[in-house]
C-alpha positions as CSV (number, residue, x, y, z in Angstrom):
1,M,-53.9,-16.3,41.0
2,A,-53.6,-13.3,38.8
3,S,-51.6,-10.4,40.1
4,T,-51.2,-6.7,39.3
5,H,-47.8,-5.0,39.0
6,R,-47.2,-1.3,39.2
7,C,-44.5,0.8,37.6
8,N,-43.8,4.2,36.1
9,V,-43.0,3.1,32.5
10,A,-43.8,-0.3,30.9
11,I,-42.0,-1.0,27.7
12,V,-43.7,-3.7,25.6
13,G,-41.3,-5.4,23.2
14,A,-37.6,-6.0,24.2
15,G,-36.2,-5.7,20.7
16,L,-33.7,-3.0,19.7
17,A,-36.1,-0.1,20.3
18,G,-37.4,-1.3,23.6
19,G,-34.0,-2.3,24.9
20,L,-32.5,1.0,24.0
21,I,-35.3,2.9,25.7
22,A,-34.9,0.8,28.8
23,L,-31.2,1.5,28.9
24,A,-31.6,5.2,28.3
25,L,-34.2,5.6,31.1
26,A,-32.2,3.5,33.5
27,E,-29.1,5.7,32.9
28,R,-30.7,9.1,32.8
29,R,-33.9,8.6,34.9
30,P,-32.8,6.2,37.6
31,G,-35.7,7.1,39.8
32,L,-38.2,5.6,37.4
33,E,-39.6,2.1,38.0
34,I,-39.3,0.4,34.6
35,R,-40.6,-2.9,33.2
36,L,-39.3,-4.3,30.0
37,I,-41.6,-7.0,28.7
38,D,-41.3,-9.6,25.9
39,G,-42.6,-13.0,25.0
40,A,-39.1,-14.2,24.2
41,G,-36.6,-15.1,26.9
42,S,-33.9,-12.6,26.0
43,V,-33.5,-9.0,25.0
44,G,-32.9,-8.3,21.3
45,G,-33.8,-11.7,19.8
46,N,-31.3,-13.1,17.3
47,H,-30.0,-10.1,15.4
48,L,-27.1,-8.1,14.2
49,W,-27.4,-4.3,13.9
50,S,-24.7,-2.2,12.1
51,F,-24.3,1.6,11.8
52,F,-21.9,4.3,10.6
53,D,-20.4,6.6,13.2
54,H,-22.2,9.5,11.5
55,D,-25.6,7.8,12.0
56,I,-25.5,8.7,15.7
57,A,-25.2,12.2,17.1
58,R,-22.2,12.8,19.3
59,E,-24.4,13.6,22.2
60,D,-26.1,10.2,21.9
61,R,-22.9,8.0,21.6
62,W,-23.1,7.2,25.4
63,L,-26.1,5.0,24.7
64,V,-24.6,2.8,21.9
65,E,-20.9,2.7,22.9
66,P,-21.2,-0.1,25.5
67,L,-23.1,-2.2,22.9
68,I,-20.5,-2.2,20.1
69,V,-18.9,-5.6,19.5
70,H,-17.1,-4.9,16.2
71,R,-15.8,-1.8,14.5
72,W,-13.8,-0.9,11.4
73,D,-12.4,2.3,10.0
74,S,-13.5,1.8,6.4
75,Y,-15.6,-0.4,4.1
76,N,-15.9,-1.5,0.5
77,V,-18.6,-1.5,-2.1
78,R,-18.5,-3.3,-5.4
79,F,-20.7,-3.1,-8.5
80,P,-20.4,-4.5,-12.0
81,R,-18.7,-1.3,-13.3
82,H,-17.5,0.3,-10.1
83,G,-15.9,-0.4,-6.8
84,R,-14.3,1.6,-4.1
85,A,-13.2,1.8,-0.4
86,I,-14.8,4.5,1.7
87,A,-13.1,5.8,4.8
88,A,-15.9,5.9,7.4
89,R,-16.1,4.1,10.7
90,Y,-18.6,1.2,10.7
91,N,-19.8,-0.6,13.8
92,S,-21.8,-3.7,14.7
93,I,-23.9,-4.6,17.7
94,E,-24.9,-8.2,18.5
95,S,-28.1,-9.1,20.3
96,D,-26.2,-11.1,22.8
97,R,-24.4,-7.9,23.9
98,L,-27.6,-5.9,24.1
99,D,-29.1,-8.6,26.3
100,A,-26.1,-8.7,28.6
101,V,-25.9,-4.9,28.9
102,V,-29.6,-4.6,29.7
103,R,-29.4,-7.4,32.3
104,K,-26.4,-5.7,33.9
105,R,-28.0,-2.2,34.0
106,L,-31.6,-3.0,35.0
107,P,-32.6,-4.6,38.2
108,E,-33.9,-8.1,37.9
109,R,-37.5,-7.1,38.7
110,A,-37.5,-4.8,35.7
111,L,-37.2,-7.7,33.2
112,M,-40.4,-9.5,32.5
113,L,-39.3,-11.9,29.7
114,G,-41.0,-15.0,28.5
115,R,-44.3,-13.3,29.2
116,K,-47.0,-13.3,26.4
117,V,-48.9,-10.0,26.2
118,L,-52.6,-10.0,25.2
119,A,-53.2,-6.3,25.0
120,A,-51.6,-2.9,25.8
121,S,-53.2,0.4,26.4
122,A,-51.8,3.8,27.3
123,T,-51.5,2.8,31.0
124,A,-51.9,-0.9,31.2
125,V,-50.5,-4.2,29.9
126,V,-52.5,-7.5,30.1
127,F,-50.7,-10.8,30.1
128,A,-52.0,-14.1,28.7
129,D,-51.9,-15.7,32.2
130,G,-54.2,-13.0,33.6
131,D,-51.5,-10.8,35.3
132,R,-51.5,-7.2,34.4
133,I,-49.3,-4.1,34.8
134,E,-50.7,-0.7,35.8
135,A,-48.2,2.0,34.7
136,D,-48.1,5.7,34.5
137,G,-47.3,5.2,30.8
138,V,-46.8,2.4,28.3
139,I,-44.6,2.4,25.2
140,D,-45.3,-0.2,22.6
141,C,-42.3,-1.5,20.7
142,R,-43.6,-4.8,19.4
143,G,-42.6,-4.4,15.7
144,P,-44.5,-3.2,12.7
145,G,-48.1,-2.1,12.7
146,D,-50.5,-2.8,9.8
147,V,-48.2,-2.4,6.7
148,S,-51.2,-2.4,4.4
149,H,-51.4,1.3,5.1
150,L,-48.0,1.8,3.5
151,V,-47.0,1.7,-0.2
152,M,-43.8,-0.4,0.0
153,G,-41.4,-3.1,-1.1
154,W,-39.0,-5.2,1.0
155,Q,-35.4,-5.6,1.9
156,K,-35.2,-9.3,2.8
157,F,-32.2,-11.3,3.7
158,I,-30.6,-14.4,5.3
159,G,-27.3,-13.9,7.1
160,Q,-24.9,-16.5,8.3
161,E,-21.8,-16.2,10.6
162,L,-19.4,-18.6,8.9
163,V,-16.5,-20.2,10.8
164,L,-13.7,-20.7,8.2
165,T,-10.8,-23.2,8.1
166,A,-8.3,-20.4,7.3
167,D,-7.8,-16.6,7.3
168,H,-10.3,-15.0,4.9
169,G,-7.8,-12.1,4.2
170,A,-10.5,-9.4,4.1
171,P,-9.6,-6.6,6.5
172,R,-12.7,-4.5,6.1
173,P,-16.5,-5.0,5.5
174,M,-18.0,-5.4,2.1
175,V,-21.1,-3.4,2.8
176,M,-22.6,-3.9,-0.7
177,D,-21.3,-6.4,-3.3
178,A,-23.7,-6.1,-6.2
179,S,-21.4,-7.8,-8.7
180,V,-23.3,-11.0,-8.0
181,E,-26.1,-12.3,-10.2
182,Q,-29.2,-10.2,-10.0
183,I,-32.2,-12.3,-8.8
184,D,-35.6,-11.4,-7.4
185,G,-35.0,-7.6,-7.6
186,Y,-31.8,-5.8,-6.6
187,R,-29.5,-8.3,-5.0
188,F,-26.2,-7.8,-3.1
189,V,-24.1,-9.6,-0.6
190,Y,-23.0,-8.0,2.7
191,C,-19.8,-9.3,4.5
192,L,-18.5,-8.4,7.9
193,P,-15.1,-9.8,9.0
194,F,-15.6,-10.6,12.7
195,A,-12.2,-12.4,13.1
196,P,-9.6,-13.7,10.8
197,D,-11.5,-17.0,10.5
198,R,-15.0,-15.7,11.0
199,M,-17.1,-13.9,8.3
200,F,-20.7,-12.8,8.5
201,V,-22.2,-13.2,5.1
202,E,-25.7,-11.8,4.3
203,D,-27.6,-12.4,1.0
204,T,-29.9,-9.4,0.6
205,Y,-32.7,-8.5,-1.9
206,Y,-34.7,-5.3,-2.7
207,S,-37.7,-7.3,-3.7
208,D,-41.4,-6.7,-4.4
209,T,-42.4,-9.5,-2.0
210,P,-41.3,-10.5,1.5
211,D,-41.0,-14.3,0.7
212,I,-37.7,-15.9,1.5
213,D,-36.6,-19.2,0.0
214,D,-34.3,-20.3,2.8
215,R,-32.8,-23.3,0.9
216,A,-32.0,-21.2,-2.2
217,L,-30.4,-18.4,-0.2
218,D,-28.4,-20.8,1.9
219,G,-27.0,-22.3,-1.3
220,R,-26.2,-18.8,-2.7
221,I,-24.3,-17.9,0.5
222,A,-22.3,-21.2,0.2
223,A,-21.6,-20.5,-3.5
224,Y,-20.4,-16.9,-2.7
225,A,-18.1,-18.1,0.0
226,A,-16.6,-20.7,-2.3
227,A,-16.1,-18.1,-5.0
228,R,-14.2,-16.0,-2.5
229,G,-12.0,-19.0,-1.7
230,W,-13.4,-19.4,1.8
231,E,-13.7,-23.0,3.0
232,V,-16.5,-23.2,5.6
233,E,-16.1,-25.3,8.7
234,R,-19.5,-24.6,10.1
235,V,-22.3,-22.0,10.4
236,A,-22.1,-20.5,13.9
237,R,-25.3,-18.5,13.7
238,A,-28.0,-17.5,11.2
239,E,-30.7,-14.9,11.0
240,R,-33.4,-13.9,8.5
241,G,-35.7,-11.0,8.1
242,A,-37.7,-8.8,5.8
243,L,-37.6,-5.0,6.3
244,P,-40.2,-2.6,4.8
245,V,-38.9,0.0,2.4
246,V,-41.5,2.6,1.8
247,W,-42.4,5.1,-0.9
248,G,-45.9,6.2,0.1
249,G,-48.8,5.6,2.4
250,D,-50.9,7.1,5.2
251,F,-48.8,7.7,8.3
252,E,-51.7,8.5,10.6
253,S,-53.6,5.3,9.6
254,Y,-50.4,3.3,10.1
255,W,-49.9,4.9,13.6
256,L,-53.4,4.1,14.7
257,S,-53.1,0.5,13.5
258,G,-50.5,0.0,16.3
259,G,-53.0,1.0,19.0
260,R,-55.1,4.2,19.5
261,G,-53.7,6.5,22.2
262,V,-50.7,4.3,22.9
263,A,-47.1,5.6,22.8
264,K,-45.0,3.8,20.2
265,A,-41.4,3.4,19.2
266,G,-39.3,1.6,16.6
267,M,-40.9,-0.1,13.6
268,R,-44.3,0.2,15.2
269,A,-44.0,4.0,15.1
270,G,-42.8,4.0,11.5
271,L,-39.3,5.0,12.6
272,F,-37.1,3.5,10.0
273,H,-35.2,4.8,6.9
274,P,-37.6,4.6,3.9
275,L,-34.9,3.3,1.5
276,T,-32.7,1.1,3.7
277,G,-35.3,-0.1,6.2
278,Y,-32.8,0.3,9.0
279,S,-34.1,1.5,12.3
280,L,-31.1,1.7,14.7
281,P,-30.4,5.4,14.2
282,D,-34.0,6.3,14.8
283,A,-34.2,3.9,17.8
284,V,-31.2,5.7,19.4
285,R,-32.7,9.2,18.8
286,T,-36.1,8.1,20.2
287,A,-34.5,6.6,23.3
288,S,-32.4,9.7,23.9
289,M,-35.5,11.9,23.4
290,L,-37.5,9.9,25.9
291,A,-34.7,10.0,28.5
292,R,-35.0,13.8,28.3
293,A,-38.7,13.8,28.8
294,R,-40.3,15.2,31.9
295,D,-43.8,13.6,31.8
296,Y,-44.2,9.8,31.6
297,A,-47.9,9.7,31.8
298,G,-49.6,7.7,29.0
299,A,-51.1,10.6,27.2
300,A,-47.9,12.7,27.3
301,L,-45.8,9.7,26.1
302,H,-48.3,9.2,23.3
303,D,-48.1,12.8,22.2
304,T,-44.3,12.9,22.5
305,T,-43.7,9.8,20.4
306,H,-46.5,10.5,17.9
307,D,-45.2,14.0,17.2
308,H,-41.6,12.8,16.9
309,A,-42.6,10.0,14.5
310,A,-44.9,12.3,12.4
311,A,-42.3,14.9,12.0
312,T,-39.7,12.3,11.0
313,W,-42.1,10.9,8.4
314,A,-42.8,14.4,7.0
315,S,-39.1,15.1,6.7
316,R,-38.3,12.0,4.6
317,G,-40.2,12.6,1.4
318,F,-36.9,12.8,-0.5
319,Y,-36.0,9.3,0.6
320,R,-39.4,7.9,-0.2
321,M,-39.1,9.5,-3.7
322,L,-35.8,7.7,-4.3
323,T,-37.4,4.4,-3.1
324,A,-40.2,4.9,-5.6
325,M,-37.6,5.4,-8.3
326,L,-35.8,2.3,-7.3
327,F,-38.9,0.1,-7.2
328,R,-41.2,1.7,-9.7
329,A,-39.0,3.2,-12.3
330,A,-36.2,0.6,-12.6
331,D,-36.7,-2.9,-13.9
332,P,-35.9,-5.4,-11.1
333,A,-32.8,-6.7,-12.9
334,D,-31.5,-3.2,-13.4
335,R,-32.0,-1.7,-10.0
336,W,-28.3,-2.1,-9.3
337,R,-27.6,0.8,-11.7
338,V,-29.4,3.2,-9.3
339,L,-27.1,2.2,-6.4
340,E,-24.0,2.1,-8.5
341,R,-24.5,5.7,-9.6
342,F,-25.2,6.7,-6.0
343,Y,-21.9,5.1,-4.8
344,R,-19.9,7.2,-7.2
345,L,-20.8,10.3,-5.2
346,D,-18.9,12.1,-2.4
347,A,-18.3,10.0,0.7
348,G,-19.7,12.7,3.0
349,L,-22.9,12.8,1.0
350,I,-23.3,9.0,1.2
351,G,-22.8,9.3,5.0
352,R,-25.5,12.0,5.4
353,F,-27.8,10.0,3.3
354,Y,-27.7,6.9,5.5
355,A,-28.1,9.1,8.6
356,G,-31.2,10.6,7.0
357,Q,-29.6,14.0,7.2
358,S,-29.1,14.9,3.5
359,T,-28.6,18.6,2.9
360,I,-30.5,20.5,0.1
361,F,-27.2,20.4,-1.9
362,D,-26.9,16.6,-1.3
363,K,-30.4,16.2,-2.7
364,A,-29.7,18.3,-5.7
365,R,-26.5,16.3,-6.4
366,V,-28.3,13.0,-6.2
367,L,-30.9,14.2,-8.7
368,T,-28.4,15.9,-11.0
369,G,-27.5,14.3,-14.4
370,K,-29.1,11.6,-16.4
371,P,-31.0,9.2,-14.2
372,P,-30.2,5.5,-14.5
373,V,-33.9,4.8,-15.1
374,P,-36.2,5.8,-17.9
375,I,-37.3,9.5,-17.6
376,G,-41.0,8.7,-18.0
377,R,-41.0,6.1,-15.3
378,A,-39.0,8.3,-13.0
379,I,-41.6,11.1,-13.2
380,A,-44.4,8.6,-12.6
381,A,-42.5,7.2,-9.6
382,I,-42.0,10.7,-8.1
383,R,-45.8,11.3,-8.4
384,E,-46.5,8.0,-6.7
385,S,-44.1,8.8,-3.8
386,R,-46.4,11.7,-2.9
387,V,-49.3,9.4,-2.1
């Protein structure tokens, strides 16, 4: 027999955005009755999220600090004509840790996992089995809305955690190794040393399409490991994904595609860096903002999340312009030149760029000098980014 559950805040989608909101509310608003809902049986899925210290405001560190599994004090980048080490702390969160922390912090009744959702409104959630939730407010965090409203490309990848037969000898992450063969757009390999005999290796592409050839990428990861002299004993874990990277579109139409009048967070709210596709810094900011809210009614939550997402979209025209230059002005095989030039700049500028907090002087410096793409195409790309 169908039943009705009641709560203050129902969070639909227990990925990164939903999990962080649940943690933030549990910590800062303990009087709220929360429900965290997902069709999967765990929080966070099968993912690894990484971030620089400067991506997260000091006042928000309390939210991510318990989740960090790996951290390093510097990282490397490598291009055909340039390589460097950059002194900036880099951190990684594993989905297993997010799941464990959420389960420890929230009461058992708050987790409604393995439950398929049919529909969500501003104040109700309907399950496939006929059960429903009546809430003061609902926040939808179920992933992207209708991306046809966006003008975009993709950052797609397969990552594998490799167990090696010997010490790999790499003390710091290789955040971007673009010295590899350029295939299917801008290609780079991303490496994180989890332990002396464990290396996470991700083969990544800035591509015009989201299609992933699993067998080909698996083979390229194996070839990369062999070229580095790493003998692989086994693959402990693998993940794959395709993140939108955006240079134009209609924000309001995208927002409405995720549900009229419903509060949203994460990718569903369009809260991700236009050029990198990464959503963790925005997910932390949103969760912290919601923990400071005073009104958790559906309409108020909608207005709060909509206004935050709209303001963020409006502030990121510079990054959408750079994305347009990467995808529309540079030939796919030459996209690495844009990133190589960028990584010759000041380390502080690079950090502020990834945090989405570039100053007016940073923006001027990025655009100063001869662009690594044809001038005519660059101008056309800039115009397209204003769509």
